[in-house]
KESE-750937 format. One record per atom (N, C-alpha, C): z, x, y; atom name; residue number from 1; residue in one letter. Coordinates in nm, 2 decimals, always signed. Atoms other than C-alpha are relative to their C-alpha. Layout:
N
{{Z,X,Y},"CA",NUM,"A"},
...
//
This chain:
128
{{+0.02,+0.10,-0.11},"N",1,"X"},
{{-1.56,+1.65,+0.11},"CA",1,"X"},
{{+0.11,-0.10,+0.00},"C",1,"X"},
{{-0.11,+0.11,-0.01},"N",2,"X"},
{{-1.28,+1.43,+0.23},"CA",2,"X"},
{{-0.06,-0.13,+0.05},"C",2,"X"},
{{+0.05,+0.13,-0.05},"N",3,"X"},
{{-1.33,+1.06,+0.29},"CA",3,"X"},
{{+0.08,-0.03,+0.13},"C",3,"X"},
{{-0.07,+0.03,-0.13},"N",4,"X"},
{{-1.26,+0.98,+0.65},"CA",4,"X"},
{{+0.09,-0.12,+0.00},"C",4,"X"},
{{-0.10,+0.11,-0.01},"N",5,"X"},
{{-0.96,+0.76,+0.74},"CA",5,"X"},
{{-0.07,-0.13,+0.04},"C",5,"X"},
{{+0.06,+0.13,-0.04},"N",6,"X"},
{{-1.19,+0.50,+0.91},"CA",6,"X"},
{{-0.07,-0.07,-0.12},"C",6,"X"},
{{+0.06,+0.07,+0.11},"N",7,"X"},
{{-1.37,+0.44,+0.58},"CA",7,"X"},
{{+0.11,-0.05,-0.10},"C",7,"X"},
{{-0.11,+0.04,+0.09},"N",8,"X"},
{{-1.05,+0.44,+0.37},"CA",8,"X"},
{{+0.07,-0.13,+0.06},"C",8,"X"},
{{-0.06,+0.12,-0.06},"N",9,"X"},
{{-0.91,+0.18,+0.62},"CA",9,"X"},
{{-0.06,-0.13,-0.05},"C",9,"X"},
{{+0.07,+0.12,+0.06},"N",10,"X"},
{{-1.17,-0.06,+0.47},"CA",10,"X"},
{{+0.06,-0.05,-0.13},"C",10,"X"},
{{-0.07,+0.04,+0.12},"N",11,"X"},
{{-0.95,-0.07,+0.16},"CA",11,"X"},
{{+0.09,-0.12,+0.03},"C",11,"X"},
{{-0.10,+0.10,-0.03},"N",12,"X"},
{{-0.70,-0.29,+0.34},"CA",12,"X"},
{{-0.06,-0.14,+0.01},"C",12,"X"},
{{+0.04,+0.14,+0.00},"N",13,"X"},
{{-0.74,-0.66,+0.29},"CA",13,"X"},
{{+0.06,-0.06,+0.13},"C",13,"X"},
{{-0.05,+0.05,-0.13},"N",14,"X"},
{{-0.71,-0.79,+0.65},"CA",14,"X"},
{{+0.07,-0.13,-0.02},"C",14,"X"},
{{-0.08,+0.12,+0.00},"N",15,"X"},
{{-0.44,-1.05,+0.70},"CA",15,"X"},
{{+0.09,-0.01,-0.12},"C",15,"X"},
{{-0.08,+0.01,+0.12},"N",16,"X"},
{{-0.26,-0.97,+0.37},"CA",16,"X"},
{{+0.14,+0.06,+0.03},"C",16,"X"},
{{-0.13,-0.05,-0.03},"N",17,"X"},
{{+0.04,-0.80,+0.54},"CA",17,"X"},
{{+0.10,-0.12,+0.02},"C",17,"X"},
{{-0.10,+0.11,+0.00},"N",18,"X"},
{{+0.34,-1.03,+0.47},"CA",18,"X"},
{{+0.14,+0.04,-0.03},"C",18,"X"},
{{-0.14,-0.02,+0.03},"N",19,"X"},
{{+0.71,-1.03,+0.47},"CA",19,"X"},
{{+0.04,-0.06,-0.13},"C",19,"X"},
{{-0.06,+0.05,+0.12},"N",20,"X"},
{{+0.90,-1.08,+0.15},"CA",20,"X"},
{{+0.15,-0.01,+0.02},"C",20,"X"},
{{-0.15,+0.01,-0.01},"N",21,"X"},
{{+1.27,-1.16,+0.09},"CA",21,"X"},
{{+0.07,+0.13,+0.02},"C",21,"X"},
{{-0.06,-0.13,+0.00},"N",22,"X"},
{{+1.34,-0.79,+0.05},"CA",22,"X"},
{{-0.09,+0.11,+0.05},"C",22,"X"},
{{+0.09,-0.10,-0.05},"N",23,"X"},
{{+1.06,-0.61,+0.24},"CA",23,"X"},
{{-0.13,-0.06,+0.05},"C",23,"X"},
{{+0.13,+0.05,-0.04},"N",24,"X"},
{{+0.69,-0.66,+0.28},"CA",24,"X"},
{{-0.10,+0.04,-0.11},"C",24,"X"},
{{+0.11,-0.03,+0.10},"N",25,"X"},
{{+0.36,-0.65,+0.08},"CA",25,"X"},
{{-0.13,-0.01,+0.08},"C",25,"X"},
{{+0.14,+0.01,-0.04},"N",26,"X"},
{{-0.01,-0.61,+0.14},"CA",26,"X"},
{{-0.09,+0.03,-0.11},"C",26,"X"},
{{+0.10,-0.02,+0.11},"N",27,"X"},
{{-0.33,-0.58,-0.06},"CA",27,"X"},
{{-0.10,+0.09,+0.05},"C",27,"X"},
{{+0.12,-0.08,-0.02},"N",28,"X"},
{{-0.60,-0.33,-0.09},"CA",28,"X"},
{{-0.10,-0.04,-0.10},"C",28,"X"},
{{+0.11,+0.03,+0.10},"N",29,"X"},
{{-0.94,-0.39,-0.25},"CA",29,"X"},
{{-0.11,+0.10,+0.02},"C",29,"X"},
{{+0.09,-0.12,+0.00},"N",30,"X"},
{{-1.17,-0.11,-0.34},"CA",30,"X"},
{{-0.15,-0.05,-0.01},"C",30,"X"},
{{+0.14,+0.03,+0.00},"N",31,"X"},
{{-1.53,-0.17,-0.24},"CA",31,"X"},
{{-0.08,+0.13,+0.04},"C",31,"X"},
{{+0.06,-0.12,-0.04},"N",32,"X"},
{{-1.60,+0.20,-0.17},"CA",32,"X"},
{{-0.06,+0.08,-0.11},"C",32,"X"},
{{+0.04,-0.07,+0.12},"N",33,"X"},
{{-1.63,+0.35,-0.52},"CA",33,"X"},
{{+0.12,+0.03,-0.08},"C",33,"X"},
{{-0.12,-0.02,+0.08},"N",34,"X"},
{{-1.40,+0.40,-0.81},"CA",34,"X"},
{{+0.06,+0.14,+0.02},"C",34,"X"},
{{-0.07,-0.13,-0.02},"N",35,"X"},
{{-1.14,+0.67,-0.78},"CA",35,"X"},
{{+0.15,-0.02,-0.05},"C",35,"X"},
{{-0.14,+0.01,+0.04},"N",36,"X"},
{{-0.78,+0.76,-0.86},"CA",36,"X"},
{{+0.07,+0.11,+0.07},"C",36,"X"},
{{-0.09,-0.10,-0.07},"N",37,"X"},
{{-0.49,+0.94,-0.70},"CA",37,"X"},
{{+0.10,+0.05,-0.11},"C",37,"X"},
{{-0.10,-0.06,+0.09},"N",38,"X"},
{{-0.27,+1.18,-0.89},"CA",38,"X"},
{{+0.14,+0.01,+0.06},"C",38,"X"},
{{-0.13,+0.00,-0.07},"N",39,"X"},
{{+0.01,+1.15,-0.63},"CA",39,"X"},
{{-0.01,-0.10,+0.11},"C",39,"X"},
{{-0.01,+0.08,-0.11},"N",40,"X"},
{{+0.12,+0.89,-0.39},"CA",40,"X"},
{{+0.12,+0.05,+0.09},"C",40,"X"},
{{-0.11,-0.04,-0.09},"N",41,"X"},
{{+0.33,+0.97,-0.08},"CA",41,"X"},
{{+0.07,-0.13,+0.05},"C",41,"X"},
{{-0.07,+0.12,-0.05},"N",42,"X"},
{{+0.59,+0.74,+0.08},"CA",42,"X"},
{{-0.09,-0.08,+0.10},"C",42,"X"},
{{+0.06,+0.09,-0.10},"N",43,"X"},
{{+0.45,+0.44,+0.27},"CA",43,"X"},
{{+0.08,+0.02,+0.13},"C",43,"X"},
{{-0.07,+0.00,-0.13},"N",44,"X"},
{{+0.53,+0.44,+0.64},"CA",44,"X"},
{{-0.02,-0.13,+0.06},"C",44,"X"},
{{+0.01,+0.12,-0.08},"N",45,"X"},
{{+0.61,+0.13,+0.83},"CA",45,"X"},
{{+0.05,+0.04,+0.14},"C",45,"X"},
{{-0.04,-0.04,-0.14},"N",46,"X"},
{{+0.61,+0.19,+1.21},"CA",46,"X"},
{{+0.06,+0.14,+0.01},"C",46,"X"},
{{-0.04,-0.14,-0.01},"N",47,"X"},
{{+0.65,+0.56,+1.15},"CA",47,"X"},
{{+0.12,+0.04,-0.08},"C",47,"X"},
{{-0.12,-0.03,+0.08},"N",48,"X"},
{{+0.95,+0.53,+0.91},"CA",48,"X"},
{{-0.04,+0.00,-0.15},"C",48,"X"},
{{+0.03,-0.01,+0.14},"N",49,"X"},
{{+0.91,+0.65,+0.55},"CA",49,"X"},
{{+0.08,-0.10,-0.08},"C",49,"X"},
{{-0.06,+0.09,+0.10},"N",50,"X"},
{{+0.99,+0.41,+0.27},"CA",50,"X"},
{{+0.01,+0.08,-0.13},"C",50,"X"},
{{-0.01,-0.08,+0.12},"N",51,"X"},
{{+1.12,+0.59,-0.04},"CA",51,"X"},
{{-0.09,-0.04,-0.11},"C",51,"X"},
{{+0.09,+0.03,+0.11},"N",52,"X"},
{{+0.88,+0.62,-0.33},"CA",52,"X"},
{{+0.06,-0.10,-0.10},"C",52,"X"},
{{-0.07,+0.08,+0.10},"N",53,"X"},
{{+1.14,+0.45,-0.56},"CA",53,"X"},
{{+0.01,-0.15,+0.04},"C",53,"X"},
{{-0.01,+0.14,-0.05},"N",54,"X"},
{{+1.13,+0.14,-0.34},"CA",54,"X"},
{{-0.14,-0.06,+0.02},"C",54,"X"},
{{+0.14,+0.04,-0.02},"N",55,"X"},
{{+0.75,+0.10,-0.35},"CA",55,"X"},
{{-0.07,-0.02,-0.13},"C",55,"X"},
{{+0.07,+0.02,+0.13},"N",56,"X"},
{{+0.54,-0.05,-0.63},"CA",56,"X"},
{{-0.14,-0.05,+0.03},"C",56,"X"},
{{+0.13,+0.06,-0.01},"N",57,"X"},
{{+0.18,-0.15,-0.69},"CA",57,"X"},
{{-0.03,-0.08,-0.12},"C",57,"X"},
{{+0.03,+0.09,+0.11},"N",58,"X"},
{{+0.04,-0.42,-0.91},"CA",58,"X"},
{{-0.15,-0.02,-0.01},"C",58,"X"},
{{+0.15,+0.02,+0.02},"N",59,"X"},
{{-0.31,-0.44,-1.06},"CA",59,"X"},
{{-0.01,-0.08,-0.13},"C",59,"X"},
{{+0.02,+0.08,+0.12},"N",60,"X"},
{{-0.41,-0.71,-1.31},"CA",60,"X"},
{{+0.13,-0.04,-0.06},"C",60,"X"},
{{-0.13,+0.05,+0.05},"N",61,"X"},
{{-0.05,-0.83,-1.34},"CA",61,"X"},
{{+0.09,+0.11,-0.05},"C",61,"X"},
{{-0.08,-0.12,+0.05},"N",62,"X"},
{{+0.08,-0.48,-1.43},"CA",62,"X"},
{{+0.06,+0.07,+0.12},"C",62,"X"},
{{-0.06,-0.07,-0.11},"N",63,"X"},
{{+0.33,-0.33,-1.19},"CA",63,"X"},
{{+0.05,+0.14,-0.04},"C",63,"X"},
{{-0.05,-0.14,+0.02},"N",64,"X"},
{{+0.42,+0.04,-1.15},"CA",64,"X"},
{{+0.05,+0.05,+0.13},"C",64,"X"},
{{-0.06,-0.05,-0.11},"N",65,"X"},
{{+0.63,+0.24,-0.92},"CA",65,"X"},
{{-0.09,+0.12,+0.06},"C",65,"X"},
{{+0.07,-0.11,-0.07},"N",66,"X"},
{{+0.47,+0.48,-0.66},"CA",66,"X"},
{{+0.06,+0.14,-0.06},"C",66,"X"},
{{-0.06,-0.13,+0.05},"N",67,"X"},
{{+0.72,+0.75,-0.80},"CA",67,"X"},
{{-0.05,+0.03,-0.14},"C",67,"X"},
{{+0.05,-0.02,+0.13},"N",68,"X"},
{{+0.56,+0.71,-1.15},"CA",68,"X"},
{{-0.14,+0.06,-0.01},"C",68,"X"},
{{+0.13,-0.05,+0.00},"N",69,"X"},
{{+0.22,+0.82,-1.04},"CA",69,"X"},
{{-0.01,+0.15,-0.02},"C",69,"X"},
{{+0.02,-0.14,+0.03},"N",70,"X"},
{{+0.11,+1.16,-1.18},"CA",70,"X"},
{{-0.14,+0.03,-0.04},"C",70,"X"},
{{+0.13,-0.04,+0.05},"N",71,"X"},
{{-0.19,+1.35,-1.30},"CA",71,"X"},
{{-0.03,-0.07,-0.14},"C",71,"X"},
{{+0.01,+0.07,+0.13},"N",72,"X"},
{{-0.13,+1.19,-1.65},"CA",72,"X"},
{{+0.01,-0.15,+0.01},"C",72,"X"},
{{-0.01,+0.14,-0.02},"N",73,"X"},
{{-0.06,+0.85,-1.51},"CA",73,"X"},
{{-0.04,-0.03,+0.15},"C",73,"X"},
{{+0.05,+0.01,-0.14},"N",74,"X"},
{{-0.28,+0.81,-1.20},"CA",74,"X"},
{{+0.00,-0.14,+0.05},"C",74,"X"},
{{+0.02,+0.13,-0.07},"N",75,"X"},
{{-0.31,+0.53,-0.94},"CA",75,"X"},
{{-0.15,-0.02,+0.00},"C",75,"X"},
{{+0.14,+0.02,+0.01},"N",76,"X"},
{{-0.65,+0.39,-1.02},"CA",76,"X"},
{{-0.05,-0.11,+0.09},"C",76,"X"},
{{+0.06,+0.10,-0.08},"N",77,"X"},
{{-0.87,+0.21,-0.78},"CA",77,"X"},
{{-0.14,-0.03,-0.05},"C",77,"X"},
{{+0.13,+0.04,+0.06},"N",78,"X"},
{{-1.14,+0.04,-0.98},"CA",78,"X"},
{{-0.07,-0.09,+0.10},"C",78,"X"},
{{+0.09,+0.07,-0.09},"N",79,"X"},
{{-1.43,-0.12,-0.80},"CA",79,"X"},
{{+0.04,-0.15,+0.00},"C",79,"X"},
{{-0.02,+0.15,-0.02},"N",80,"X"},
{{-1.37,-0.48,-0.67},"CA",80,"X"},
{{+0.13,-0.06,-0.06},"C",80,"X"},
{{-0.13,+0.05,+0.05},"N",81,"X"},
{{-1.01,-0.50,-0.80},"CA",81,"X"},
{{+0.09,+0.00,+0.12},"C",81,"X"},
{{-0.10,+0.01,-0.11},"N",82,"X"},
{{-0.73,-0.61,-0.57},"CA",82,"X"},
{{+0.13,+0.05,-0.05},"C",82,"X"},
{{-0.13,-0.06,+0.03},"N",83,"X"},
{{-0.41,-0.42,-0.57},"CA",83,"X"},
{{+0.10,-0.05,+0.10},"C",83,"X"},
{{-0.10,+0.04,-0.09},"N",84,"X"},
{{-0.09,-0.56,-0.43},"CA",84,"X"},
{{+0.11,+0.11,+0.01},"C",84,"X"},
{{-0.10,-0.10,-0.02},"N",85,"X"},
{{+0.15,-0.31,-0.28},"CA",85,"X"},
{{+0.12,-0.06,+0.06},"C",85,"X"},
{{-0.12,+0.07,-0.05},"N",86,"X"},
{{+0.51,-0.41,-0.22},"CA",86,"X"},
{{+0.11,+0.11,+0.02},"C",86,"X"},
{{-0.10,-0.09,-0.04},"N",87,"X"},
{{+0.79,-0.22,-0.05},"CA",87,"X"},
{{+0.13,-0.07,+0.03},"C",87,"X"},
{{-0.13,+0.05,-0.02},"N",88,"X"},
{{+1.16,-0.29,-0.05},"CA",88,"X"},
{{+0.06,+0.07,+0.12},"C",88,"X"},
{{-0.06,-0.05,-0.12},"N",89,"X"},
{{+1.32,-0.24,+0.29},"CA",89,"X"},
{{+0.06,-0.11,+0.08},"C",89,"X"},
{{-0.04,+0.11,-0.09},"N",90,"X"},
{{+1.49,-0.44,+0.56},"CA",90,"X"},
{{-0.12,-0.08,+0.04},"C",90,"X"},
{{+0.12,+0.08,-0.03},"N",91,"X"},
{{+1.25,-0.73,+0.61},"CA",91,"X"},
{{-0.04,+0.02,+0.15},"C",91,"X"},
{{+0.04,-0.02,-0.14},"N",92,"X"},
{{+1.04,-0.65,+0.92},"CA",92,"X"},
{{-0.01,-0.13,+0.08},"C",92,"X"},
{{+0.02,+0.11,-0.09},"N",93,"X"},
{{+1.01,-0.88,+1.21},"CA",93,"X"},
{{-0.14,-0.05,+0.00},"C",93,"X"},
{{+0.14,+0.04,-0.01},"N",94,"X"},
{{+0.71,-1.10,+1.26},"CA",94,"X"},
{{-0.06,+0.07,+0.12},"C",94,"X"},
{{+0.07,-0.06,-0.10},"N",95,"X"},
{{+0.44,-0.96,+1.48},"CA",95,"X"},
{{-0.07,+0.12,-0.05},"C",95,"X"},
{{+0.08,-0.12,+0.05},"N",96,"X"},
{{+0.23,-0.64,+1.47},"CA",96,"X"},
{{+0.08,+0.11,-0.05},"C",96,"X"},
{{-0.06,-0.12,+0.06},"N",97,"X"},
{{+0.32,-0.35,+1.25},"CA",97,"X"},
{{-0.11,+0.10,-0.05},"C",97,"X"},
{{+0.09,-0.11,+0.04},"N",98,"X"},
{{+0.16,-0.02,+1.16},"CA",98,"X"},
{{+0.04,+0.05,-0.14},"C",98,"X"},
{{-0.03,-0.05,+0.14},"N",99,"X"},
{{+0.14,+0.08,+0.79},"CA",99,"X"},
{{-0.09,+0.12,-0.03},"C",99,"X"},
{{+0.08,-0.12,+0.04},"N",100,"X"},
{{+0.03,+0.42,+0.67},"CA",100,"X"},
{{+0.02,+0.02,-0.15},"C",100,"X"},
{{+0.00,-0.03,+0.15},"N",101,"X"},
{{-0.06,+0.51,+0.31},"CA",101,"X"},
{{-0.08,+0.13,-0.02},"C",101,"X"},
{{+0.06,-0.13,+0.03},"N",102,"X"},
{{-0.13,+0.86,+0.19},"CA",102,"X"},
{{+0.00,+0.03,-0.15},"C",102,"X"},
{{+0.02,-0.03,+0.14},"N",103,"X"},
{{-0.24,+0.99,-0.15},"CA",103,"X"},
{{-0.07,+0.13,-0.02},"C",103,"X"},
{{+0.07,-0.12,+0.04},"N",104,"X"},
{{-0.37,+1.30,-0.33},"CA",104,"X"},
{{-0.10,-0.03,-0.11},"C",104,"X"},
{{+0.11,+0.02,+0.10},"N",105,"X"},
{{-0.70,+1.30,-0.51},"CA",105,"X"},
{{-0.05,+0.13,-0.05},"C",105,"X"},
{{+0.05,-0.13,+0.06},"N",106,"X"},
{{-0.81,+1.57,-0.75},"CA",106,"X"},
{{-0.13,+0.04,+0.06},"C",106,"X"},
{{+0.12,-0.05,-0.05},"N",107,"X"},
{{-1.07,+1.79,-0.60},"CA",107,"X"},
{{-0.02,-0.03,+0.15},"C",107,"X"},
{{+0.01,+0.04,-0.14},"N",108,"X"},
{{-1.03,+1.63,-0.25},"CA",108,"X"},
{{+0.12,+0.02,+0.08},"C",108,"X"},
{{-0.12,-0.03,-0.08},"N",109,"X"},
{{-0.67,+1.69,-0.16},"CA",109,"X"},
{{+0.06,-0.13,+0.05},"C",109,"X"},
{{-0.07,+0.11,-0.06},"N",110,"X"},
{{-0.45,+1.47,+0.05},"CA",110,"X"},
{{-0.09,-0.08,+0.10},"C",110,"X"},
{{+0.08,+0.09,-0.09},"N",111,"X"},
{{-0.61,+1.17,+0.22},"CA",111,"X"},
{{+0.09,-0.12,+0.03},"C",111,"X"},
{{-0.08,+0.11,-0.03},"N",112,"X"},
{{-0.48,+0.86,+0.38},"CA",112,"X"},
{{-0.07,-0.09,+0.11},"C",112,"X"},
{{+0.05,+0.09,-0.11},"N",113,"X"},
{{-0.53,+0.57,+0.62},"CA",113,"X"},
{{+0.12,-0.08,+0.05},"C",113,"X"},
{{-0.10,+0.09,-0.05},"N",114,"X"},
{{-0.34,+0.34,+0.84},"CA",114,"X"},
{{-0.06,-0.12,+0.05},"C",114,"X"},
{{+0.05,+0.12,-0.06},"N",115,"X"},
{{-0.37,-0.01,+0.97},"CA",115,"X"},
{{+0.11,-0.07,+0.08},"C",115,"X"},
{{-0.09,+0.08,-0.08},"N",116,"X"},
{{-0.21,-0.24,+1.22},"CA",116,"X"},
{{-0.04,-0.14,-0.02},"C",116,"X"},
{{+0.03,+0.14,+0.02},"N",117,"X"},
{{-0.18,-0.61,+1.14},"CA",117,"X"},
{{+0.13,-0.08,+0.04},"C",117,"X"},
{{-0.11,+0.08,-0.03},"N",118,"X"},
{{+0.04,-0.90,+1.22},"CA",118,"X"},
{{+0.08,-0.03,-0.13},"C",118,"X"},
{{-0.08,+0.03,+0.11},"N",119,"X"},
{{+0.33,-0.95,+0.98},"CA",119,"X"},
{{+0.02,-0.15,-0.01},"C",119,"X"},
{{+0.00,+0.14,+0.02},"N",120,"X"},
{{+0.32,-1.30,+0.84},"CA",120,"X"},
{{+0.10,-0.05,-0.11},"C",120,"X"},
{{-0.08,+0.06,+0.11},"N",121,"X"},
{{+0.50,-1.53,+0.60},"CA",121,"X"},
{{+0.15,+0.04,-0.01},"C",121,"X"},
{{-0.15,-0.04,+0.01},"N",122,"X"},
{{+0.87,-1.49,+0.68},"CA",122,"X"},
{{+0.06,-0.07,-0.12},"C",122,"X"},
{{-0.07,+0.06,+0.11},"N",123,"X"},
{{+1.10,-1.56,+0.39},"CA",123,"X"},
{{+0.05,-0.14,+0.04},"C",123,"X"},
{{-0.05,+0.14,-0.03},"N",124,"X"},
{{+1.19,-1.93,+0.36},"CA",124,"X"},
{{+0.15,+0.01,+0.02},"C",124,"X"},
{{-0.14,+0.01,-0.03},"N",125,"X"},
{{+1.53,-2.02,+0.50},"CA",125,"X"},
{{+0.05,-0.13,-0.06},"C",125,"X"},
{{-0.06,+0.12,+0.05},"N",126,"X"},
{{+1.76,-2.26,+0.33},"CA",126,"X"},
{{+0.09,-0.06,+0.10},"C",126,"X"},
{{-0.09,+0.07,-0.10},"N",127,"X"},
{{+1.94,-2.52,+0.54},"CA",127,"X"},
{{+0.13,+0.00,-0.06},"C",127,"X"},
{{-0.14,+0.00,+0.06},"N",128,"X"},
{{+2.31,-2.50,+0.50},"CA",128,"X"},
{{+0.08,-0.08,+0.08},"C",128,"X"},
//
């Protein structure tokens, strides 16, 4: 039984999509049930893939690369834990953007969700 995308979309913390100096970040929070993925696919921003090597996730202050996720080192989504996902890419413009996240779960196969939100928090500019 696959989990429908509309339920997985509830993982996204609304309003957390933000620009960083070298890309963007957002948060997910699991309130659906504990689970883990044995593979993460490239994030997509407005239909463009971001290389796995340029994407990380952080849980409880510990960061890991999307590319490091495997069956022996899964991406774990514990209940009520917030995960910050960060991607390095040319910083997106302010305004609405669509982000897609896909992953593979043992016994369930490939799943994913997308969301559209306003990009906020442009990097600070220094006066010169």
